[in-house]
C-alpha positions as CSV (number, residue, x, y, z in Angstrom):
1,M,27.1,-5.9,-72.2
2,G,30.4,-4.1,-72.7
3,S,31.1,-0.3,-72.8
4,W,33.8,-0.3,-75.5
5,Y,31.9,2.0,-77.9
6,Q,31.7,5.7,-77.2
7,P,29.4,8.0,-79.3
8,R,31.4,10.0,-81.8
9,P,31.0,13.7,-82.1
10,G,28.5,14.6,-84.8
11,F,26.8,11.2,-85.0
12,P,24.4,11.4,-86.7
13,N,24.5,14.5,-88.9
14,R,21.4,14.8,-91.0
15,G,22.9,17.9,-92.8
16,Q,25.6,16.1,-94.7
17,D,25.6,16.1,-98.4
18,A,25.1,13.0,-100.5
19,N,28.8,12.1,-100.8
20,Q,29.4,12.4,-97.1
21,Q,26.3,10.3,-96.4
22,E,27.6,7.6,-98.8
23,D,30.9,7.6,-96.9
24,R,29.0,7.1,-93.7
25,R,27.1,4.2,-95.2
26,R,30.3,2.4,-96.0
27,K,31.6,3.0,-92.5
28,V,30.1,0.7,-89.9
29,E,29.4,2.3,-86.6
30,K,29.5,-0.1,-83.6
31,V,27.2,-0.2,-80.6
32,D,26.5,-2.7,-77.9
33,I,22.7,-2.6,-78.3
34,A,20.5,-1.4,-81.2
35,I,16.8,-0.9,-80.6
36,I,14.6,-0.7,-83.7
37,G,11.5,1.5,-83.0
38,A,11.0,4.7,-81.0
39,G,7.5,4.1,-80.0
40,V,6.6,4.1,-76.3
41,V,8.1,0.6,-75.8
42,G,11.3,1.4,-77.6
43,L,11.7,4.6,-75.6
44,A,11.0,2.8,-72.3
45,L,13.6,0.1,-73.3
46,A,16.2,2.7,-74.0
47,R,15.6,4.5,-70.8
48,E,15.5,1.3,-68.7
49,I,18.6,-0.4,-70.2
50,S,20.7,2.8,-70.1
51,S,19.7,3.3,-66.4
52,H,21.3,-0.1,-65.5
53,S,24.3,-0.3,-67.9
54,R,27.0,1.9,-69.4
55,C,26.7,0.0,-72.7
56,S,26.3,2.0,-75.9
57,I,22.7,2.1,-77.2
58,A,21.3,3.3,-80.5
59,V,17.6,3.7,-81.2
60,L,16.6,3.6,-84.9
61,E,13.3,5.1,-86.0
62,K,12.0,5.4,-89.5
63,N,9.8,8.4,-88.8
64,R,11.0,12.0,-88.2
65,S,10.3,11.8,-84.4
66,F,9.3,9.3,-81.7
67,G,5.9,7.8,-81.2
68,L,4.2,8.8,-84.5
69,E,2.3,5.5,-85.0
70,T,0.5,3.2,-82.6
71,S,1.9,4.8,-79.5
72,S,0.2,8.2,-80.2
73,R,-2.9,6.9,-82.0
74,N,-4.9,5.3,-79.2
75,S,-7.3,6.0,-76.4
76,E,-4.4,7.0,-74.0
77,V,-6.0,4.7,-71.4
78,I,-4.1,3.3,-68.4
79,H,-5.6,-0.2,-68.4
80,S,-6.4,-2.3,-65.3
81,G,-5.6,-5.7,-66.7
82,I,-9.0,-7.4,-66.2
83,Y,-9.7,-8.8,-69.7
84,Y,-7.2,-11.6,-70.1
85,P,-6.2,-14.7,-68.0
86,S,-3.7,-14.2,-65.2
87,S,-1.4,-16.7,-67.0
88,M,-0.8,-14.4,-69.9
89,L,2.2,-12.2,-70.1
90,K,-0.1,-9.4,-71.4
91,T,-2.0,-9.5,-68.1
92,R,1.1,-9.6,-65.8
93,L,2.9,-6.8,-67.6
94,C,-0.3,-4.7,-67.7
95,V,-0.9,-5.0,-63.9
96,E,2.8,-4.4,-63.1
97,G,3.0,-1.6,-65.7
98,R,0.0,0.2,-64.5
99,A,1.5,0.7,-61.0
100,L,4.8,1.7,-62.5
101,L,3.2,4.1,-64.9
102,Y,1.1,5.9,-62.3
103,A,4.3,6.3,-60.1
104,F,6.3,7.5,-63.1
105,C,3.7,10.1,-64.1
106,E,3.4,11.4,-60.5
107,K,7.2,11.7,-60.2
108,Y,7.8,13.5,-63.5
109,N,4.6,15.6,-63.5
110,I,3.1,13.9,-66.6
111,I,-0.6,14.7,-67.1
112,H,-2.7,11.7,-66.0
113,H,-5.9,11.0,-64.1
114,C,-7.2,7.9,-62.3
115,T,-10.7,8.3,-63.6
116,G,-12.0,4.8,-63.1
117,K,-13.9,2.9,-65.7
118,I,-17.5,1.6,-65.9
119,I,-18.2,-1.4,-68.1
120,T,-21.9,-1.3,-69.0
121,S,-24.5,-3.9,-69.7
122,H,-28.2,-3.8,-70.7
123,M,-29.0,-7.0,-68.7
124,S,-29.5,-6.9,-65.0
125,D,-27.7,-10.2,-64.5
126,D,-25.3,-10.4,-67.4
127,P,-23.1,-13.6,-67.5
128,Q,-20.4,-11.8,-69.5
129,L,-20.1,-9.1,-66.9
130,D,-19.9,-11.7,-64.2
131,R,-17.1,-13.5,-66.0
132,L,-15.2,-10.2,-66.2
133,R,-15.7,-9.7,-62.5
134,K,-14.3,-13.2,-61.7
135,Q,-11.4,-12.6,-64.1
136,A,-10.6,-9.3,-62.3
137,E,-10.6,-11.0,-59.0
138,A,-8.3,-13.8,-60.3
139,N,-5.9,-11.1,-61.6
140,G,-5.9,-9.3,-58.2
141,I,-7.8,-6.3,-59.4
142,T,-10.5,-4.6,-57.2
143,V,-13.8,-4.1,-59.0
144,R,-17.4,-3.5,-57.9
145,T,-20.7,-4.5,-59.4
146,L,-23.2,-1.6,-59.8
147,G,-26.9,-1.8,-60.2
148,K,-29.1,0.4,-62.3
149,Y,-29.8,3.1,-59.7
150,E,-26.3,3.2,-58.4
151,I,-25.0,3.8,-61.9
152,K,-27.5,6.6,-62.4
153,T,-26.4,8.2,-59.1
154,M,-22.7,8.1,-60.2
155,E,-23.2,9.0,-63.8
156,P,-26.6,10.6,-64.5
157,A,-26.0,10.8,-68.3
158,I,-25.3,7.1,-68.6
159,L,-27.9,4.4,-69.2
160,A,-27.2,0.7,-68.1
161,E,-29.0,-2.0,-66.2
162,S,-25.9,-3.3,-64.6
163,S,-22.2,-2.5,-64.8
164,L,-18.7,-3.2,-63.4
165,L,-16.8,-0.3,-61.8
166,V,-13.0,-0.6,-62.3
167,P,-11.5,2.1,-60.0
168,C,-7.8,1.8,-61.1
169,T,-8.3,2.6,-64.8
170,G,-7.2,6.0,-65.9
171,I,-5.8,8.2,-68.8
172,V,-2.4,9.5,-69.6
173,D,-0.9,12.2,-71.9
174,S,1.0,9.7,-74.1
175,H,3.1,12.4,-75.8
176,G,4.1,13.8,-72.4
177,L,5.1,10.3,-71.3
178,M,7.1,9.6,-74.5
179,K,8.8,13.0,-74.2
180,A,9.9,12.2,-70.7
181,L,11.2,8.8,-71.7
182,N,13.1,10.3,-74.7
183,Y,14.6,13.0,-72.5
184,Q,15.8,10.5,-69.9
185,G,17.3,8.2,-72.6
186,R,19.2,11.1,-74.0
187,E,20.5,12.1,-70.6
188,N,21.8,8.5,-70.3
189,Q,23.7,9.0,-73.6
190,V,21.4,6.9,-75.8
191,I,21.8,7.8,-79.5
192,F,18.5,8.4,-81.2
193,L,18.6,8.1,-85.0
194,F,15.4,9.4,-86.6
195,S,14.5,9.3,-90.3
196,S,16.4,6.0,-90.3
197,P,14.3,3.2,-91.9
198,V,15.9,-0.2,-91.8
199,E,16.8,-1.4,-95.3
200,S,18.7,-4.5,-94.5
201,L,19.3,-6.7,-91.4
202,V,22.0,-9.3,-91.4
203,Y,23.4,-11.6,-88.6
204,D,27.1,-12.3,-89.5
205,G,27.8,-14.7,-86.6
206,D,29.3,-12.0,-84.5
207,G,26.5,-9.4,-84.4
208,Y,23.8,-7.7,-86.3
209,I,24.5,-5.4,-89.2
210,I,21.8,-2.8,-89.8
211,E,21.7,-0.7,-92.9
212,T,19.7,2.5,-93.2
213,P,19.8,5.2,-95.9
214,V,22.3,7.1,-93.8
215,E,24.1,4.6,-91.4
216,N,25.5,1.2,-91.3
217,I,25.5,0.0,-87.7
218,K,26.7,-3.2,-86.1
219,A,25.2,-4.3,-82.7
220,Q,26.0,-7.2,-80.5
221,V,22.4,-7.1,-79.2
222,L,19.4,-6.3,-81.4
223,I,15.9,-5.5,-79.9
224,N,13.1,-5.5,-82.4
225,A,10.5,-3.1,-80.9
226,S,9.3,-1.7,-84.2
227,G,5.5,-2.1,-83.7
228,L,3.7,-2.4,-87.0
229,S,7.1,-3.3,-88.7
230,A,8.1,-6.0,-86.2
231,S,7.1,-8.9,-88.4
232,T,8.9,-7.3,-91.4
233,M,12.1,-7.0,-89.3
234,A,11.9,-10.6,-88.2
235,A,11.4,-11.8,-91.7
236,M,14.3,-9.6,-92.9
237,L,16.6,-11.7,-90.7
238,G,15.2,-14.9,-92.2
239,L,12.7,-16.0,-89.6
240,D,9.7,-17.9,-90.9
241,L,6.8,-15.8,-89.6
242,D,4.2,-18.6,-89.8
243,A,6.4,-21.2,-88.2
244,C,7.2,-18.8,-85.4
245,G,3.7,-17.5,-85.0
246,Y,4.9,-14.0,-85.8
247,R,2.7,-13.0,-88.7
248,M,0.7,-9.9,-87.7
249,F,-2.6,-8.6,-89.0
250,P,-2.9,-4.8,-89.0
251,C,-6.2,-3.8,-87.3
252,K,-7.5,-0.2,-87.8
253,G,-9.5,1.7,-85.2
254,E,-11.1,5.1,-85.8
255,Y,-12.1,7.7,-83.3
256,Y,-14.9,10.3,-83.3
257,K,-15.0,13.5,-81.3
258,I,-18.1,14.5,-79.2
259,H,-18.6,18.2,-79.5
260,R,-21.3,18.4,-76.9
261,R,-20.5,18.5,-73.2
262,F,-21.9,15.6,-71.1
263,P,-21.4,15.4,-67.3
264,V,-19.3,12.2,-67.5
265,N,-16.6,11.5,-64.9
266,H,-15.6,7.9,-65.6
267,L,-14.5,6.2,-68.8
268,I,-17.5,4.3,-70.2
269,Y,-17.1,0.9,-71.9
270,P,-19.5,-1.6,-73.4
271,L,-18.8,-5.3,-73.1
272,P,-15.8,-6.4,-75.1
273,G,-16.1,-7.8,-78.6
274,P,-14.1,-10.5,-80.3
275,I,-11.2,-8.3,-81.5
276,S,-11.5,-5.2,-79.4
277,L,-12.9,-3.7,-76.2
278,G,-15.7,-2.1,-78.2
279,I,-16.5,1.6,-79.0
280,H,-16.0,3.3,-75.6
281,L,-16.2,6.8,-74.3
282,T,-13.0,8.3,-73.0
283,I,-12.0,11.6,-71.6
284,D,-8.9,13.2,-73.1
285,S,-6.3,15.1,-71.1
286,G,-8.1,18.4,-71.9
287,G,-11.4,17.2,-70.6
288,G,-13.0,16.6,-74.0
289,L,-15.0,13.4,-74.8
290,R,-14.1,10.9,-77.5
291,L,-15.6,7.7,-78.9
292,G,-13.7,4.8,-80.3
293,P,-12.2,2.8,-81.6
294,N,-14.1,0.6,-83.9
295,A,-12.0,-2.3,-85.3
296,F,-11.5,-3.8,-88.7
297,Y,-8.5,-5.5,-90.5
298,V,-6.7,-3.5,-93.2
299,N,-4.0,-4.2,-95.7
300,D,-2.6,-0.6,-96.0
301,L,-1.5,1.8,-93.3
302,D,-4.0,4.5,-94.1
303,Y,-4.9,6.8,-91.2
304,S,-7.9,8.5,-92.8
305,V,-11.2,8.4,-90.9
306,S,-14.3,7.5,-92.9
307,E,-17.3,9.8,-92.4
308,D,-19.4,6.8,-93.5
309,H,-18.8,5.2,-90.1
310,Q,-20.6,7.9,-88.1
311,S,-23.8,5.8,-87.8
312,E,-21.8,2.9,-86.4
313,F,-20.4,5.2,-83.7
314,F,-23.7,6.7,-82.9
315,E,-25.5,3.4,-82.7
316,A,-22.9,2.0,-80.4
317,A,-22.7,5.0,-78.1
318,C,-26.3,5.9,-77.8
319,K,-27.0,2.6,-76.0
320,Y,-25.1,3.9,-73.0
321,L,-25.3,7.7,-73.8
322,P,-29.0,8.1,-74.7
323,H,-29.0,11.8,-75.1
324,L,-26.3,11.8,-77.8
325,Q,-27.3,13.1,-81.2
326,P,-25.7,12.2,-84.6
327,Q,-24.8,15.8,-85.1
328,D,-22.7,15.7,-81.9
329,L,-20.1,13.6,-83.7
330,S,-17.3,14.3,-86.1
331,P,-14.3,12.3,-87.3
332,D,-11.2,12.7,-85.1
333,F,-8.2,10.4,-85.8
334,S,-7.3,6.7,-86.3
335,G,-4.7,4.2,-85.2
336,I,-3.6,0.8,-86.4
337,R,-2.8,-2.1,-84.0
338,P,-0.1,-4.8,-84.7
339,K,-2.4,-7.7,-83.9
340,L,-1.3,-11.3,-83.9
341,Q,-4.9,-12.4,-83.7
342,G,-6.0,-12.7,-87.3
343,P,-9.4,-12.5,-89.0
344,G,-11.7,-15.3,-87.9
345,D,-9.4,-16.3,-85.0
346,P,-11.6,-16.4,-81.9
347,K,-8.7,-16.4,-79.4
348,A,-6.8,-13.3,-78.3
349,R,-3.0,-13.7,-78.7
350,D,-0.4,-12.9,-76.0
351,F,2.5,-10.5,-76.4
352,V,5.6,-12.1,-77.9
353,I,8.8,-11.1,-76.1
354,Q,11.3,-13.7,-77.2
355,E,15.1,-14.0,-77.2
356,E,16.0,-16.0,-80.3
357,S,19.1,-18.0,-79.5
358,D,17.2,-21.2,-80.0
359,R,16.4,-20.2,-83.6
360,G,20.1,-19.3,-84.3
361,F,20.0,-15.6,-83.5
362,P,21.8,-15.1,-80.1
363,G,21.3,-11.6,-78.8
364,L,18.1,-11.0,-80.8
365,I,15.0,-10.1,-78.8
366,N,11.8,-9.9,-80.8
367,L,8.8,-7.9,-79.4
368,I,5.9,-8.9,-81.7
369,G,2.2,-8.0,-81.4
370,I,2.6,-5.4,-78.7
371,E,-0.8,-3.8,-79.0
372,S,-3.1,-2.7,-76.2
373,P,-2.3,-2.7,-73.3
374,G,1.2,-2.0,-74.6
375,L,1.1,1.7,-73.5
376,T,0.1,0.8,-70.0
377,S,2.7,-2.0,-70.0
378,C,5.7,-0.1,-71.4
379,L,7.7,0.3,-68.3
380,A,7.1,-3.3,-67.2
381,I,8.0,-4.6,-70.7
382,A,11.3,-2.7,-70.4
383,R,12.0,-4.3,-67.0
384,H,11.1,-7.7,-68.5
385,V,13.6,-7.2,-71.4
386,V,16.3,-6.1,-69.0
387,Q,15.8,-9.4,-67.1
388,I,16.3,-11.3,-70.4
389,L,19.4,-9.3,-71.1
390,N,20.8,-10.1,-67.7
């Protein structure tokens, strides 16, 4: 990765008139590396790569600021890594990323809490809970089985016959994290181009030409970290999504706020479902309680929250929070995950982090299907991509 490009003064200038912007479009700015997407993964990539190299880096983001989609519309949980086989990249990067994330938050004073998590069951000897315990042990994660009375001692408001305590789970202020990553990238001379949706992507045999409404950019290396748009970017270059296994299925999750105070100290989870971890109870960075997400596939990126789903949330939560009342709940927010696991597919899919030379696109790295635990894994994902670049 060379260092032949230096950022030009005034690049970019969003205050230019239409004629000046058209001149800019005709002029191709050159960078060593272009990253599409300024979610938490794109920000972590920019920070990590710029910390190890003097190459020129531009981050293109279609929205007006960083992290306005999946990265900020989630439970803000620091996951343990117990749910998937140890052979999966998703597991390895989650376990590695969790340790990196706690250390990063501690070093840069980002709000976070290692609350621990309790996964509840209504059977005293639940085989699914036992499978999770064995998977946790295989993944090198310390957990402890709790009986009914031990749960009641630890969490008087929670009802369960048996459960699994996962001490290393926590929560993080996702905006504070992204703000720190963005700041460090800027300090390392990374160029952030917001309000720059990609209109065209072309590989000309010598690099990647990226056209936006304001800039034309040519990059030797292109990293597609565009979250919900990652499949669209891959298809724009000519990759066959079905042949590559890159077709994504947007999966919406809604959240409801609990207005009543309950004395809860841990994150409380049910047993996982086929496409999600179930409607769980989390503690936000301000100490409030939140339920979610539910999970259902959608065709449109609509972030409204349906009041019709209140009964779904109440029925799910009152099984482990018996004193909850329907009037304690109100709609909060929603998020959409870029899932590779489609409707009716019983098997969870792994992260795709793939350099595409074998498909005729040298220097292209696709990150596809980076859903949960992508937030937890972001720093480890960045290290993994740097290893690929090197």
